[in-house]
C-alpha positions in Angstrom: -21.1 81.3 63.1 -24.7 80.2 62.8 -24.6 80.6 59.0 -21.4 78.5 58.8 -23.0 75.7 60.9 -26.1 75.9 58.7 -23.9 75.6 55.5 -22.1 72.6 57.0 -25.3 70.7 57.8 -26.6 71.4 54.3 -23.8 69.3 52.9 -25.3 65.8 52.3 -21.9 64.1 52.6 -21.2 65.7 56.0 -24.7 64.9 57.3 -24.4 61.2 56.3 -20.9 60.9 57.8 -22.0 62.8 61.0 -25.1 60.5 61.4 -23.0 57.3 61.1 -20.3 58.6 63.5 -22.9 59.9 66.0 -24.7 56.5 65.9 -21.5 54.7 66.7 -20.6 57.1 69.4 -24.0 56.9 71.0 -23.9 53.1 70.9 -20.6 53.2 72.9 -22.3 55.4 75.5 -25.7 53.9 75.8 -24.9 50.1 75.5 -22.6 49.9 78.6 -25.4 51.6 80.6 -28.0 49.0 79.5 -25.7 46.0 79.5 -23.4 46.6 82.5 -21.2 43.5 82.1 -17.4 43.2 82.0 -16.4 43.1 78.3 -13.4 40.9 79.2 -15.5 38.4 81.2 -15.0 34.9 79.8 -18.6 33.7 79.9 -18.1 30.8 77.4 -16.0 27.8 78.4 -14.6 27.3 74.9 -13.8 29.0 71.7 -16.1 30.7 69.2 -19.7 29.9 70.3 -22.1 30.7 67.4 -24.5 33.6 67.7 -27.8 32.7 69.3 -29.6 32.1 72.6 -28.1 29.5 75.0 -30.4 27.9 77.7 -29.4 25.8 80.6 -29.8 22.1 79.7 -30.5 21.2 83.3 -33.2 23.7 83.6 -34.7 22.6 80.3 -34.8 19.0 81.4 -36.3 19.7 84.7 -38.8 22.3 83.5 -42.3 21.9 82.0 -42.5 19.8 78.8 -44.9 20.1 76.0 -45.6 17.5 73.3 -45.8 18.9 69.8 -46.8 17.0 66.6 -43.7 18.1 64.7 -41.5 16.0 62.4 -38.3 16.4 64.4 -36.4 13.7 62.6 -36.1 15.4 59.2 -35.3 18.7 60.9 -32.4 17.2 62.9 -30.8 15.0 60.2 -28.8 17.8 58.6 -27.2 18.8 61.9 -26.2 15.3 62.8 -24.2 14.5 59.7 -21.1 16.5 58.9 -20.4 18.1 55.5 -17.4 15.6 55.1 -19.7 12.7 55.7 -22.2 14.0 53.2 -19.5 14.3 50.5 -18.3 10.8 51.3 -21.8 9.4 51.0 -22.2 11.2 47.6 -18.9 9.8 46.4 -19.8 6.2 47.4 -23.3 6.4 45.8 -21.9 7.7 42.5 -19.0 5.2 42.3 -20.5 2.0 43.8 -24.3 2.7 44.2 -25.2 3.3 40.6 -26.8 6.7 41.4 -26.3 9.5 39.0 -24.5 12.5 40.4 -27.3 14.8 39.2 -29.8 13.0 41.4 -27.9 13.7 44.6 -28.3 16.9 46.5 -26.1 16.9 49.6 -28.1 19.9 51.0 -31.2 17.7 51.2 -30.1 15.5 54.2 -33.3 13.5 54.2 -33.2 12.7 50.5 -29.5 11.9 50.7 -30.1 9.4 53.6 -33.0 7.9 51.6 -30.6 7.2 48.7 -28.0 5.8 51.1 -30.5 3.4 52.8 -31.7 2.2 49.5 -28.3 1.6 47.8 -25.6 1.1 50.4 -24.3 -2.4 51.2 -21.1 -3.2 52.9 -20.9 -6.4 50.8 -21.1 -4.4 47.6 -18.1 -4.6 45.2 -16.0 -1.6 46.1 -12.9 -1.7 43.8 -10.2 0.8 44.6 -11.2 1.4 48.2 -8.7 0.7 50.9 -9.6 -1.4 53.9 -9.7 1.7 56.2 -12.0 3.5 53.8 -14.4 0.5 53.7 -14.4 0.4 57.6 -15.2 4.2 57.5 -18.3 3.6 55.4 -19.4 0.8 57.7 -19.1 3.1 60.7 -20.9 5.8 58.8 -23.7 3.5 58.0 -24.1 2.5 61.6 -24.2 6.1 62.7 -26.9 6.8 60.2 -28.9 3.8 61.4 -28.6 5.2 64.9 -29.7 8.7 63.8 -32.8 7.1 62.2 -33.8 5.4 65.4 -36.3 7.5 67.2 -35.4 6.3 70.7 -36.1 8.3 73.8 -33.3 9.9 75.9 -33.1 8.1 79.2 -32.3 10.1 82.4 -30.8 8.0 85.2 -29.9 8.8 88.8 -27.7 6.9 91.2 -29.4 4.9 93.9 -28.1 6.1 97.2 -28.4 2.6 98.7 -27.2 0.3 95.9 -25.0 2.8 94.0 -26.5 1.7 90.7 -28.0 3.9 88.1 -31.8 3.8 87.8 -34.0 5.3 85.2 -35.8 8.4 86.7 -37.3 9.9 83.5 -37.2 9.8 79.7 -37.4 12.5 77.1 -39.2 11.8 73.9 -38.1 13.3 70.6 -41.4 15.3 70.3 -41.2 16.8 73.8 -40.4 20.6 73.8 -39.8 23.3 76.4 -40.7 26.9 76.2 -37.5 29.0 76.5 -39.4 31.5 78.6 -39.8 28.8 81.3 -36.0 28.3 81.4 -34.5 30.5 84.2 -30.9 30.5 83.0 -30.4 31.7 79.4 -28.0 33.9 77.7 -28.2 35.6 74.3 -25.0 36.2 72.3 -26.1 38.3 69.3 -22.6 38.0 67.8 -21.5 34.8 69.6 -18.3 34.6 71.6 -14.6 35.0 70.7 -11.6 32.7 71.1 -11.6 33.5 74.9 -15.3 32.8 75.3 -16.2 36.5 75.7 -19.4 38.1 74.4 -18.3 39.6 71.0 -21.0 42.3 70.9 -20.2 43.7 74.4 -16.5 43.4 73.6 -17.0 45.2 70.3 -18.8 48.1 71.8 -16.2 48.7 74.5 -13.4 48.1 71.9 -14.9 50.8 69.6 -15.0 53.2 72.6 -11.4 52.5 73.4 -10.3 52.9 69.7 -12.2 56.2 69.5 -10.4 57.3 72.6 -7.0 56.4 71.1 -7.9 58.2 67.9 -9.1 61.3 69.8 -5.9 61.5 71.9 -3.7 61.0 68.8 -5.7 63.5 66.8 -5.5 66.2 69.5 -1.8 65.8 70.0 -0.9 65.6 66.3 -3.1 68.5 65.4 -1.8 70.7 68.2 1.9 69.9 67.3 1.3 70.4 63.6 -0.7 73.6 64.2 1.9 75.1 66.5 4.9 74.3 64.4 3.1 75.3 61.2 2.0 78.7 62.6 5.5 79.5 63.9 7.3 78.3 60.7 4.9 80.0 58.3 4.7 83.4 60.1 8.3 83.8 61.4 10.1 82.4 58.4 13.9 82.7 58.1 16.1 80.4 60.2 13.2 79.3 62.4 11.3 78.2 59.3 14.4 76.4 57.9 14.9 74.6 61.2 11.3 73.5 61.6 11.1 72.3 58.0 14.3 70.4 58.4 12.9 68.5 61.4 9.6 68.0 59.6 11.2 66.8 56.4 13.4 64.4 58.4 10.3 62.9 60.1 8.6 62.8 56.7 11.4 60.9 55.0 11.4 58.3 57.8 8.0 56.4 57.5 5.9 57.3 60.6 4.7 53.8 61.0 8.2 52.5 61.3 8.8 55.1 64.1 5.6 54.0 65.6 6.6 50.4 65.7 10.1 51.2 67.1 8.7 53.4 69.9 5.9 51.0 70.8 8.3 48.1 71.0 10.8 50.0 73.1 8.1 51.0 75.6 7.2 47.4 76.4 4.0 45.5 76.5 3.1 46.1 80.2 3.6 49.9 80.0 1.6 50.3 76.8 -1.7 51.6 78.1 -4.5 53.1 75.9 -3.5 56.7 76.6 0.2 56.0 76.0 -0.5 54.4 72.6 -2.6 57.4 71.6 0.2 59.7 72.6 2.8 57.7 70.7 0.6 57.8 67.6 0.1 61.5 68.0 3.8 62.4 68.3 4.6 60.5 65.1 1.8 61.8 62.8 2.0 65.6 62.9 4.3 66.2 59.9 1.7 66.6 57.1 -0.4 68.9 59.3 2.7 71.1 59.9 3.5 71.4 56.2 -0.1 72.2 55.3 -0.6 74.8 58.0 2.7 76.4 57.1 1.6 76.8 53.5 -1.7 78.4 54.5 0.0 80.8 56.9 2.5 81.9 54.2 -0.4 82.9 52.0 -2.0 84.8 54.9 0.9 86.6 56.5 1.1 89.4 53.9 -2.6 90.1 53.8 -3.7 93.7 54.4 -5.3 93.1 57.7 -2.2 91.3 59.0 0.1 94.2 57.8 -2.3 96.6 59.5 -1.9 94.7 62.8 1.9 94.8 62.4 1.8 98.6 61.9 -0.5 98.9 64.9 2.3 97.4 67.0 0.4 94.2 68.0 2.5 91.3 69.3 3.2 88.3 67.2 1.1 86.1 69.5 -1.9 88.4 69.0 -1.5 88.6 65.3 -1.2 84.8 64.9 -4.2 84.1 67.2 -6.6 86.9 66.1 -5.6 87.7 62.4 -4.4 84.3 61.1 -5.7 81.4 63.1 -9.5 82.3 62.5 -8.9 81.9 58.8 -7.4 78.5 59.4 -10.1 77.2 61.7 -12.0 75.3 59.1 -8.8 73.7 57.8 -7.7 72.8 61.3 -11.0 71.1 62.0 -10.7 69.0 58.8 -7.1 68.1 59.7 -8.3 67.1 63.2 -10.9 64.8 61.7 -8.4 63.1 59.5 -6.0 62.7 62.3 -8.6 60.9 64.4 -9.3 58.5 61.5 -5.6 57.9 60.9 -5.0 57.4 64.6 -7.7 54.7 64.8 -6.3 52.9 61.8 -2.7 53.2 63.1 -3.8 51.6 66.4 -5.5 48.8 64.5 -2.3 48.2 62.5 -0.1 48.3 65.7 -2.4 45.8 67.5 -2.4 43.5 64.5 1.3 43.3 65.0 1.0 42.7 68.7 2.3 46.2 69.6 -1.0 47.8 70.7 -2.3 48.5 74.2 -1.8 45.9 77.0 -4.2 43.0 76.3 -5.1 42.6 80.0 -6.7 46.0 80.5 -9.0 46.8 77.6 -9.9 45.6 74.2 -9.5 47.6 71.0 -10.7 47.0 67.5 -7.1 46.1 66.5 -6.7 43.7 69.4 -9.9 41.9 68.5 -8.6 41.5 64.9 -5.3 40.2 66.3 -7.0 37.6 68.5 -9.2 36.5 65.6 -6.2 36.0 63.4 -4.1 34.2 66.0 -6.9 31.7 66.7 -7.7 31.2 63.0 -11.2 32.5 63.1 -11.3 33.1 59.3 -10.2 29.6 58.7 -12.7 27.8 60.9 -15.7 29.9 59.7 -16.1 32.0 62.9 -17.1 35.1 60.9 -18.6 36.8 64.0 -15.2 37.1 65.6 -13.7 39.4 62.9 -16.3 40.5 60.4 -18.2 42.9 62.7 -14.8 44.4 63.7 -13.9 45.0 60.1 -17.2 46.6 59.4 -16.9 48.9 62.5 -13.4 50.1 61.5 -14.6 50.7 57.9 -17.7 52.6 59.2 -15.6 54.8 61.5 -13.0 55.6 58.7 -15.8 56.1 56.1 -17.9 58.4 58.3 -14.9 60.6 59.3 -13.6 60.9 55.7 -17.2 61.7 54.5 -17.4 64.4 57.1 -14.1 65.8 56.0 -15.1 65.8 52.3 -18.4 67.6 53.2 -16.5 70.3 55.1 -14.0 70.6 52.2 -16.9 71.2 49.8 -18.3 73.9 52.1 -15.1 75.8 52.9 -13.1 75.3 49.7 -14.3 77.9 47.1 -13.0 75.7 44.2 -15.3 72.9 45.2 -18.5 74.9 45.9 -21.4 74.4 43.5 
């Protein structure tokens, strides 16, 4: 046993896959202990907040201020003009401002505004422009003028006696606050999703839930496949024909179609995490049964098996002590693949809206489903779906790499 384990951990592929999978598993265990927050808590009052640290504006205004000699205007220009406005400015400068297109860099907001200030005039001849488009450029020019004004921000409070607003303070453009002085702040490493939930916290819990689904599905599918394969391969005859008839029938019908039909018939409210894992498991045992059966057929006439038969040992003892140990490595590899296929099946189901109930727990598939429904790929909210895709890929990659490493260790034809 020790020698076998030593051989397994000398396989580079298995070790790499094991490290990746172990890192993911440890993250799902340790992170909830360190960050004990509800993964479904809607902390953001809005959709798809960008990754970063958010501080309370009220605390920042009322806290200690520091004056820094920093050019704040050029740093803020790019964020105050949209990409559409920059393209419109470039188009006007080329057509009516006499500026060569090669001289315009829309990524350089300060340079673009400089060209605009030097060349734009609402009285310029603008042939081909509609009246609404001309008014758009006038409004755009006024907005730019407002951006260039370096006015202080006035803070006003209502006078309790007169009811009028009175200036209580002003904030200059070069006044800064130290974020450590701000009491209320929250960091979203991966931003928030369409429901305003912390994506990182949700992702860690979703990974744990998906692994749980894969584990349940893998155990059920492997046990069913192992039991039927052992009986079919060892007994043979009518029993073998009956089991293989049922197996072939389930093989002909695509398992994912059965999965969809069963999941839909169960109903959204009844589909918990465990039930989805069970449904996946009872629809994905067929290839394990066929593979185990073929291995048992090659083993049942070996000398040590025939000797056990002559010794009068029961069928159960022969199967468990003389055949199953020779299949142990193959069963482990089949189990690993079943976990991987179970996780991918759950992701596919959830993408179709047939996964676990959305009100109880998040899964990787549900996170992808939500990101798709709320058009995260279209509005540039990569943090809502890209980490999920990477996590699914890492799980599948690590498990398949572990399986390949085991195959190289236990398959004589693949040994170096």
